[in-house]
DOLUMDREN-278081 format. One record per residue (C-alpha): residue number from 1; residue in one letter; chain; x, y, z. Coordinates in pm, 1 decimal. Each point is the difference from the previous one (the first is absolute). Layout:
N
[NUM; 'a'; 'A'; [X; Y; Z]]
...
This chain:
325
[1; 'm'; 'A'; [-10912.7; 6554.6; 521.4]]
[2; 'r'; 'A'; [339.4; 94.5; 140.4]]
[3; 'a'; 'A'; [-16.1; 200.9; 320.5]]
[4; 'a'; 'A'; [207.0; 115.3; 294.7]]
[5; 'w'; 'A'; [-151.7; -56.7; 343.7]]
[6; 'y'; 'A'; [71.8; -51.3; 368.3]]
[7; 'e'; 'A'; [-168.7; -212.8; 263.7]]
[8; 'e'; 'A'; [173.9; 142.3; 305.9]]
[9; 's'; 'A'; [100.6; 347.7; 101.2]]
[10; 'g'; 'A'; [364.0; 101.7; -5.3]]
[11; 'd'; 'A'; [273.6; 144.9; -217.5]]
[12; 'a'; 'A'; [29.8; -43.0; -375.5]]
[13; 'g'; 'A'; [126.5; -354.0; 50.0]]
[14; 'v'; 'A'; [-355.8; -125.3; 61.3]]
[15; 'l'; 'A'; [-101.9; 81.2; -359.3]]
[16; 'r'; 'A'; [-51.2; -298.3; -229.0]]
[17; 'v'; 'A'; [-59.0; -15.8; -376.1]]
[18; 'g'; 'A'; [-195.8; -278.4; -162.9]]
[19; 'e'; 'A'; [-321.2; -110.2; -168.7]]
[20; 'm'; 'A'; [-351.3; 82.2; 121.6]]
[21; 'p'; 'A'; [-342.3; -50.6; -160.2]]
[22; 'd'; 'A'; [-114.6; 284.7; -222.3]]
[23; 'p'; 'A'; [-255.7; 213.3; 188.3]]
[24; 'e'; 'A'; [-348.5; 66.3; -135.4]]
[25; 'p'; 'A'; [-184.5; 332.0; 41.6]]
[26; 'g'; 'A'; [-313.7; 11.5; 208.4]]
[27; 'p'; 'A'; [-288.4; 249.4; -21.0]]
[28; 'g'; 'A'; [125.6; 355.3; -42.0]]
[29; 'e'; 'A'; [358.5; -117.8; -57.2]]
[30; 'v'; 'A'; [247.1; -8.5; -285.6]]
[31; 'r'; 'A'; [294.7; -227.1; -63.3]]
[32; 'v'; 'A'; [314.3; 178.2; -109.8]]
[33; 'r'; 'A'; [292.1; -158.8; -179.0]]
[34; 'v'; 'A'; [275.9; 174.5; 191.2]]
[35; 'm'; 'A'; [277.4; 160.0; -201.7]]
[36; 'v'; 'A'; [187.8; 186.2; 272.6]]
[37; 's'; 'A'; [-33.4; -19.0; 379.2]]
[38; 'g'; 'A'; [109.4; 305.1; 200.6]]
[39; 'i'; 'A'; [145.1; -42.1; 349.8]]
[40; 'n'; 'A'; [-31.3; 252.1; 283.5]]
[41; 'p'; 'A'; [138.2; 15.0; 356.0]]
[42; 's'; 'A'; [-345.5; -85.3; 135.4]]
[43; 'd'; 'A'; [19.1; -333.2; -184.6]]
[44; 'w'; 'A'; [299.7; -128.9; 194.7]]
[45; 'k'; 'A'; [-124.9; 159.4; 321.9]]
[46; 'm'; 'A'; [-326.9; -192.6; -35.0]]
[47; 'r'; 'A'; [198.2; -320.0; -54.6]]
[48; 'a'; 'A'; [189.5; 62.0; 323.0]]
[49; 'r'; 'A'; [-323.1; 13.8; 202.4]]
[50; 'a'; 'A'; [-240.8; -275.1; 102.5]]
[51; 'm'; 'A'; [-153.2; -202.6; -280.9]]
[52; 'r'; 'A'; [-344.9; 114.4; -113.6]]
[53; 'f'; 'A'; [-61.4; -299.9; -226.6]]
[54; 'p'; 'A'; [152.1; -350.7; -22.9]]
[55; 'r'; 'A'; [176.1; 88.6; -326.6]]
[56; 'i'; 'A'; [71.3; 350.1; -129.2]]
[57; 'i'; 'A'; [109.2; 116.4; -344.7]]
[58; 'p'; 'A'; [152.8; 342.2; 75.1]]
[59; 'n'; 'A'; [2.6; 341.0; -167.3]]
[60; 'q'; 'A'; [-274.3; 259.1; -19.5]]
[61; 'd'; 'A'; [91.4; 167.3; -327.9]]
[62; 'g'; 'A'; [34.1; -121.5; -354.3]]
[63; 's'; 'A'; [-115.5; 21.7; -358.4]]
[64; 'g'; 'A'; [-121.7; -233.0; -268.4]]
[65; 'v'; 'A'; [-288.0; -94.5; -227.2]]
[66; 'i'; 'A'; [-348.3; -112.2; 99.5]]
[67; 'd'; 'A'; [-56.7; -345.6; -149.5]]
[68; 's'; 'A'; [-319.3; -109.0; 178.2]]
[69; 'v'; 'A'; [-288.6; 163.7; 185.6]]
[70; 'g'; 'A'; [-251.2; -114.3; 258.4]]
[71; 'e'; 'A'; [-373.1; 46.8; 13.5]]
[72; 'g'; 'A'; [-106.0; 362.2; -14.7]]
[73; 'v'; 'A'; [315.5; 123.0; -173.4]]
[74; 'p'; 'A'; [-35.5; 97.8; -369.0]]
[75; 's'; 'A'; [174.9; -243.7; -233.5]]
[76; 's'; 'A'; [125.6; 304.8; -189.3]]
[77; 'r'; 'A'; [266.1; 34.0; 270.2]]
[78; 'i'; 'A'; [173.7; -315.1; -122.5]]
[79; 'g'; 'A'; [323.8; 105.7; -168.2]]
[80; 'e'; 'A'; [18.8; 328.4; 192.6]]
[81; 'r'; 'A'; [341.8; 115.8; 121.4]]
[82; 'v'; 'A'; [-24.5; 88.2; 370.1]]
[83; 'w'; 'A'; [194.6; 101.5; 307.2]]
[84; 'l'; 'A'; [-86.6; -153.7; 335.5]]
[85; 'y'; 'A'; [-15.6; 132.4; 353.9]]
[86; 'e'; 'A'; [-64.1; -160.5; 341.4]]
[87; 's'; 'A'; [23.8; -346.6; -155.4]]
[88; 'n'; 'A'; [118.0; -157.4; 325.4]]
[89; 'f'; 'A'; [-191.2; 216.8; 250.7]]
[90; 'g'; 'A'; [-251.4; -220.0; 181.8]]
[91; 'r'; 'A'; [54.5; -264.9; -267.1]]
[92; 'p'; 'A'; [245.8; -291.8; -6.3]]
[93; 'f'; 'A'; [125.2; 21.0; -358.0]]
[94; 'g'; 'A'; [181.0; 306.3; -136.9]]
[95; 't'; 'A'; [187.3; 64.6; -323.6]]
[96; 'a'; 'A'; [312.0; -220.2; 37.4]]
[97; 'a'; 'A'; [-157.6; -258.5; -229.0]]
[98; 'e'; 'A'; [-81.3; -54.3; -364.2]]
[99; 'f'; 'A'; [-368.8; 63.2; 74.2]]
[100; 't'; 'A'; [-184.5; 188.6; 270.8]]
[101; 'v'; 'A'; [-372.5; 37.6; 65.6]]
[102; 'q'; 'A'; [-108.8; 340.3; 128.7]]
[103; 'p'; 'A'; [-312.4; 212.3; 48.5]]
[104; 'a'; 'A'; [-73.7; 161.4; -335.1]]
[105; 'h'; 'A'; [42.4; 353.6; 134.0]]
[106; 'h'; 'A'; [353.8; -84.3; 117.6]]
[107; 'a'; 'A'; [98.6; -55.1; -363.2]]
[108; 'v'; 'A'; [35.1; 351.8; -140.6]]
[109; 'p'; 'A'; [34.7; 56.4; -377.0]]
[110; 'l'; 'A'; [364.0; 69.8; -84.1]]
[111; 'p'; 'A'; [44.2; 275.9; -259.2]]
[112; 'e'; 'A'; [158.0; -117.5; -323.0]]
[113; 'n'; 'A'; [297.7; 232.1; 40.3]]
[114; 'a'; 'A'; [98.9; -173.9; 327.0]]
[115; 's'; 'A'; [205.1; -319.3; 12.7]]
[116; 'f'; 'A'; [-84.0; -293.5; 223.4]]
[117; 'a'; 'A'; [302.7; 97.5; 211.2]]
[118; 'd'; 'A'; [-150.1; 348.3; 40.7]]
[119; 'g'; 'A'; [-328.0; -155.6; 111.3]]
[120; 'a'; 'A'; [171.7; -211.0; 265.6]]
[121; 'c'; 'A'; [133.9; 318.5; 163.7]]
[122; 'l'; 'A'; [-333.5; 166.1; 60.4]]
[123; 'g'; 'A'; [-209.0; -156.9; 275.2]]
[124; 'v'; 'A'; [162.8; 59.5; 336.7]]
[125; 'p'; 'A'; [251.1; 274.0; -93.5]]
[126; 'a'; 'A'; [-214.7; 218.0; -226.6]]
[127; 'm'; 'A'; [-318.9; -26.5; 205.3]]
[128; 't'; 'A'; [190.8; 68.9; 323.2]]
[129; 'a'; 'A'; [164.8; 302.3; -159.3]]
[130; 'h'; 'A'; [-333.0; 134.5; -124.3]]
[131; 'r'; 'A'; [-159.4; -23.8; 344.3]]
[132; 's'; 'A'; [305.7; 148.3; 170.3]]
[133; 'v'; 'A'; [15.5; 300.5; -231.5]]
[134; 'f'; 'A'; [-369.2; 84.5; -38.6]]
[135; 'a'; 'A'; [-181.1; -127.0; 311.6]]
[136; 'd'; 'A'; [13.5; 343.7; 161.9]]
[137; 'g'; 'A'; [-114.1; 193.9; -304.3]]
[138; 'p'; 'A'; [157.2; 156.6; -308.8]]
[139; 'v'; 'A'; [371.1; 78.4; 1.3]]
[140; 't'; 'A'; [-9.8; 284.6; -250.6]]
[141; 'd'; 'A'; [258.7; 262.6; 97.4]]
[142; 'r'; 'A'; [89.6; -200.0; 313.7]]
[143; 't'; 'A'; [341.7; -127.0; 102.8]]
[144; 'v'; 'A'; [26.1; -376.6; 37.4]]
[145; 'l'; 'A'; [288.5; -188.6; 160.8]]
[146; 'v'; 'A'; [36.9; -360.3; -116.4]]
[147; 't'; 'A'; [237.6; -198.9; 219.3]]
[148; 'g'; 'A'; [169.7; -287.4; -177.3]]
[149; 'g'; 'A'; [-51.1; 159.3; -339.7]]
[150; 'a'; 'A'; [162.7; -291.7; -185.4]]
[151; 'g'; 'A'; [-231.8; -264.5; 143.1]]
[152; 'a'; 'A'; [-287.0; -152.5; -196.0]]
[153; 'v'; 'A'; [-262.4; 200.8; 191.6]]
[154; 'g'; 'A'; [219.8; 307.9; 23.7]]
[155; 'n'; 'A'; [64.0; 3.2; -373.5]]
[156; 'y'; 'A'; [-371.5; -2.8; -78.4]]
[157; 'a'; 'A'; [-69.2; 252.8; 277.6]]
[158; 'i'; 'A'; [242.9; 249.7; -151.8]]
[159; 'q'; 'A'; [-161.4; -37.2; -341.6]]
[160; 'm'; 'A'; [-354.1; 27.5; 134.7]]
[161; 'a'; 'A'; [77.7; 303.2; 213.9]]
[162; 'k'; 'A'; [149.9; 170.8; -305.4]]
[163; 'i'; 'A'; [-306.2; -91.2; -205.6]]
[164; 'g'; 'A'; [-205.3; 159.1; 278.8]]
[165; 'g'; 'A'; [192.4; 325.0; -30.0]]
[166; 'a'; 'A'; [224.7; -23.5; 306.5]]
[167; 'r'; 'A'; [357.7; 100.4; 62.0]]
[168; 'v'; 'A'; [168.4; -324.5; 103.8]]
[169; 'f'; 'A'; [298.1; -69.2; 223.5]]
[170; 'a'; 'A'; [143.0; -351.3; 26.4]]
[171; 't'; 'A'; [246.6; -154.7; 242.1]]
[172; 'i'; 'A'; [242.0; -261.3; -131.9]]
[173; 's'; 'A'; [320.9; -172.1; 113.5]]
[174; 's'; 'A'; [219.0; -31.3; -312.5]]
[175; 'd'; 'A'; [77.9; 155.1; -336.0]]
[176; 'e'; 'A'; [-181.7; -280.8; -180.1]]
[177; 'k'; 'A'; [-313.4; 58.9; 205.7]]
[178; 'a'; 'A'; [32.1; 375.3; -54.1]]
[179; 'r'; 'A'; [-11.0; -62.6; -375.7]]
[180; 'i'; 'A'; [-312.6; -213.2; 35.3]]
[181; 'a'; 'A'; [-176.4; 266.2; 208.1]]
[182; 'r'; 'A'; [97.0; 275.2; -245.4]]
[183; 'd'; 'A'; [-122.2; -206.3; -293.6]]
[184; 'a'; 'A'; [-333.5; -37.7; 182.1]]
[185; 'g'; 'A'; [-25.7; 378.9; 14.4]]
[186; 'a'; 'A'; [123.3; 101.2; 346.0]]
[187; 'd'; 'A'; [78.8; 371.2; 13.9]]
[188; 'e'; 'A'; [248.6; -30.9; 286.8]]
[189; 'i'; 'A'; [211.5; -296.3; 107.8]]
[190; 'i'; 'A'; [132.7; -37.5; 354.3]]
[191; 'n'; 'A'; [254.1; -268.9; 87.9]]
[192; 'y'; 'A'; [-76.5; -85.9; 361.0]]
[193; 'r'; 'A'; [337.2; -172.0; 43.3]]
[194; 'n'; 'A'; [204.4; 315.2; -45.1]]
[195; 'e'; 'A'; [-243.5; 292.4; 25.1]]
[196; 'd'; 'A'; [-197.0; 160.8; 281.3]]
[197; 'v'; 'A'; [-348.8; -86.8; -123.4]]
[198; 't'; 'A'; [-182.6; 233.6; 237.7]]
[199; 'g'; 'A'; [236.3; 283.2; -80.9]]
[200; 'r'; 'A'; [-41.7; -48.7; -375.2]]
[201; 'i'; 'A'; [-379.0; -7.5; 26.4]]
[202; 'n'; 'A'; [-2.6; 315.0; 210.7]]
[203; 'e'; 'A'; [226.9; 165.9; -254.6]]
[204; 'l'; 'A'; [-215.1; -107.4; -295.6]]
[205; 't'; 'A'; [-328.1; 105.9; 162.1]]
[206; 'g'; 'A'; [112.6; 316.8; 178.1]]
[207; 'd'; 'A'; [-40.7; -182.4; 334.8]]
[208; 'r'; 'A'; [-368.9; -59.7; -76.5]]
[209; 'g'; 'A'; [26.3; -376.6; -35.9]]
[210; 'v'; 'A'; [-164.6; -236.4; -248.0]]
[211; 'd'; 'A'; [-374.9; -43.5; -38.5]]
[212; 'r'; 'A'; [1.6; -377.5; -44.4]]
[213; 'i'; 'A'; [232.6; -286.9; 78.7]]
[214; 'v'; 'A'; [-18.9; -344.2; -160.2]]
[215; 'e'; 'A'; [182.3; -209.6; 260.3]]
[216; 'v'; 'A'; [170.3; -337.0; -50.2]]
[217; 'e'; 'A'; [167.8; -39.1; 342.5]]
[218; 'f'; 'A'; [-201.8; 172.7; 267.7]]
[219; 'p'; 'A'; [210.8; -77.4; 310.5]]
[220; 'a'; 'A'; [338.3; 63.3; -159.8]]
[221; 'n'; 'A'; [-102.5; 324.7; -168.2]]
[222; 'f'; 'A'; [-224.6; 148.4; 265.7]]
[223; 'e'; 'A'; [258.8; 242.4; 137.2]]
[224; 'v'; 'A'; [18.2; 160.1; -342.4]]
[225; 's'; 'A'; [-371.6; -25.6; -74.0]]
[226; 'r'; 'A'; [-112.0; 168.9; 319.3]]
[227; 'k'; 'A'; [217.1; 302.8; -77.8]]
[228; 'a'; 'A'; [-62.1; 6.4; -375.5]]
[229; 'l'; 'A'; [-380.5; -5.8; -15.9]]
[230; 'a'; 'A'; [-170.9; 337.2; -42.2]]
[231; 'd'; 'A'; [-299.0; 126.8; 195.5]]
[232; 'n'; 'A'; [-313.3; -186.8; -114.2]]
[233; 'g'; 'A'; [220.0; -256.6; -170.5]]
[234; 'a'; 'A'; [-69.6; -370.0; -48.9]]
[235; 'm'; 'A'; [225.5; -303.4; 11.3]]
[236; 'a'; 'A'; [-100.4; -325.8; -168.9]]
[237; 'v'; 'A'; [189.1; -289.7; 158.6]]
[238; 'y'; 'A'; [10.0; -317.8; -207.7]]
[239; 'g'; 'A'; [312.2; -160.3; 146.9]]
[240; 'f'; 'A'; [173.8; -59.4; 331.1]]
[241; 'g'; 'A'; [324.4; -153.3; -126.8]]
[242; 'd'; 'A'; [123.3; -353.8; 52.2]]
[243; 'g'; 'A'; [187.5; 43.8; 327.4]]
[244; 'd'; 'A'; [-98.3; 10.2; 365.8]]
[245; 'a'; 'A'; [-53.1; 374.7; 21.4]]
[246; 'q'; 'A'; [-327.6; 99.9; 161.3]]
[247; 'p'; 'A'; [-215.0; 301.5; -88.5]]
[248; 'p'; 'A'; [21.2; 293.6; 237.6]]
[249; 'g'; 'A'; [-240.3; 17.3; 288.7]]
[250; 'v'; 'A'; [-318.1; 201.0; 2.6]]
[251; 'p'; 'A'; [-33.0; 292.1; -2.9]]
[252; 'f'; 'A'; [222.2; 49.9; -303.4]]
[253; 'r'; 'A'; [193.1; 318.0; 63.5]]
[254; 'f'; 'A'; [-4.5; 189.9; -326.2]]
[255; 'r'; 'A'; [163.9; 337.7; -37.3]]
[256; 'r'; 'A'; [-315.5; 146.8; -150.2]]
[257; 's'; 'A'; [-372.5; -38.8; 57.0]]
[258; 'n'; 'A'; [-315.0; -152.9; -155.0]]
[259; 'i'; 'A'; [188.4; -299.9; -131.4]]
[260; 'n'; 'A'; [-171.5; -308.2; -141.9]]
[261; 'v'; 'A'; [178.5; -337.0; 8.8]]
[262; 'r'; 'A'; [-161.1; -260.2; -225.8]]
[263; 'f'; 'A'; [99.8; -367.4; -0.9]]
[264; 'v'; 'A'; [-42.9; -146.6; -347.4]]
[265; 'm'; 'A'; [-58.3; -371.3; -62.7]]
[266; 'v'; 'A'; [-84.0; -75.8; -360.5]]
[267; 'y'; 'A'; [-196.2; -316.6; 74.2]]
[268; 't'; 'A'; [-254.2; 174.8; 222.4]]
[269; 'm'; 'A'; [-33.2; 323.9; -192.9]]
[270; 'p'; 'A'; [-363.8; 109.8; -37.0]]
[271; 'p'; 'A'; [-158.9; -136.8; -319.5]]
[272; 'e'; 'A'; [-42.6; 349.3; -140.5]]
[273; 'a'; 'A'; [372.2; 65.9; 51.0]]
[274; 'k'; 'A'; [86.0; -318.0; -189.5]]
[275; 'r'; 'A'; [-233.8; 95.2; -282.8]]
[276; 'a'; 'A'; [151.7; 347.2; -23.9]]
[277; 'a'; 'A'; [351.9; -142.3; -1.8]]
[278; 'i'; 'A'; [-83.4; -249.4; -275.6]]
[279; 'e'; 'A'; [-172.1; 266.2; -210.0]]
[280; 'h'; 'A'; [290.5; 244.4; 24.4]]
[281; 'i'; 'A'; [270.3; -263.5; -45.0]]
[282; 't'; 'A'; [-170.0; -131.2; -314.9]]
[283; 'q'; 'A'; [-34.8; 352.5; -136.7]]
[284; 'w'; 'A'; [363.3; 85.5; 69.5]]
[285; 'i'; 'A'; [125.7; -320.0; -159.4]]
[286; 's'; 'A'; [-217.7; 52.2; -307.3]]
[287; 'n'; 'A'; [130.5; 351.4; -61.0]]
[288; 'g'; 'A'; [358.6; -89.1; 85.2]]
[289; 't'; 'A'; [16.3; 226.0; 304.2]]
[290; 'i'; 'A'; [157.9; -250.7; 239.3]]
[291; 't'; 'A'; [291.6; -237.7; -32.0]]
[292; 'h'; 'A'; [80.3; -313.8; 198.0]]
[293; 'l'; 'A'; [301.6; -99.6; 204.6]]
[294; 'h'; 'A'; [87.3; -351.2; -112.1]]
[295; 'g'; 'A'; [222.6; -203.2; 227.4]]
[296; 'p'; 'A'; [176.7; -331.6; -64.5]]
[297; 'h'; 'A'; [-180.1; -283.2; -178.8]]
[298; 'f'; 'A'; [1.0; -366.4; 106.2]]
[299; 't'; 'A'; [-157.6; -317.9; -129.1]]
[300; 'l'; 'A'; [-277.0; -174.7; 191.1]]
[301; 'e'; 'A'; [253.1; -266.5; 97.1]]
[302; 'q'; 'A'; [201.9; 277.2; 168.8]]
[303; 'a'; 'A'; [-287.4; 115.1; 222.4]]
[304; 'a'; 'A'; [207.7; -33.8; 318.0]]
[305; 'd'; 'A'; [287.4; 204.9; -145.3]]
[306; 'a'; 'A'; [-247.1; 264.6; -115.2]]
[307; 's'; 'A'; [-147.1; 26.8; 348.5]]
[308; 'r'; 'A'; [348.9; 36.6; 147.1]]
[309; 'a'; 'A'; [67.1; 283.3; -245.0]]
[310; 'v'; 'A'; [-305.4; 186.3; 132.2]]
[311; 'e'; 'A'; [111.0; -60.2; 358.9]]
[312; 's'; 'A'; [343.7; 140.4; -92.6]]
[313; 'h'; 'A'; [-162.6; 322.7; -124.1]]
[314; 'a'; 'A'; [56.7; -46.1; -372.6]]
[315; 'i'; 'A'; [-80.5; 319.4; -188.3]]
[316; 'g'; 'A'; [-328.0; -12.1; -189.9]]
[317; 't'; 'A'; [-271.1; -263.7; -13.5]]
[318; 'v'; 'A'; [145.7; -350.5; 2.9]]
[319; 'm'; 'A'; [-184.3; -225.9; -245.4]]
[320; 'l'; 'A'; [-51.7; -362.7; -91.4]]
[321; 'd'; 'A'; [-24.8; -53.0; -374.7]]
[322; 'v'; 'A'; [-263.3; -272.1; 7.5]]
[323; 'g'; 'A'; [-145.5; -0.2; -349.5]]
[324; 'v'; 'A'; [240.5; 218.2; -196.8]]
[325; 'e'; 'A'; [337.0; -97.7; -141.3]]
């Protein structure tokens, strides 16, 4: 099979593309013929850290068709369209290859009305968004602030909060990103480059503040967050940004009281949270409730360029078209 891999940590230049033996599924596993591989910031950040295995095929997310199953997996799953999550977490070989072998429960049936590109968007972004929006309970009639509303996670978070019955505010930095956030369903758009975010939130909420915050850059946005969160509010932090900024010291000095700060990491979410996310995501795809923010597409041979696009903050999920033309 053709695959992209690296054998040393570093920047995108360490990625190589070539031939590897086709993998075979073991007990409880399925082999998936990969159609599209989705790339997330955590993929290049993992590559920049110490090697976990001698050779690593990157990328957690993807989609494709099951073509072989291991012992204990029903043969009826052969031919099933699936989306994949956590393909490279604790395992050496992710989705940047023509075939990948994964635990059967990591291959989730992909509804027929979803494309393979849609499926490659789901794992990290959609499951992170689900946890960030709903971990602290229902959002019906709550106000939710989504920072970075045009990001892959932010886009899903806006949609999910609206599905949950919330009034949603989103911060953005350009007209293009404002359009993306509005299309996702945001009720109010705040451009943090030319608006007083705290002032706008106070104006929109009658100085009460927002009930929930879905936070993409905790250190950089904390001065706003600490003033914007309402009494008994909750902030779900899933990102710290790419720079050298450090989170504020403890105690966090919020303007109001009884605040909960939750740090979300999709890979270590409780199993029941993952199951709930998968169930809801599948339901929302099937009934056409959510849409997907596609980013630029690359070939497998362009794996290094695709990774650089993610590092440069390309809008939407960057994808490798592995098995589709």
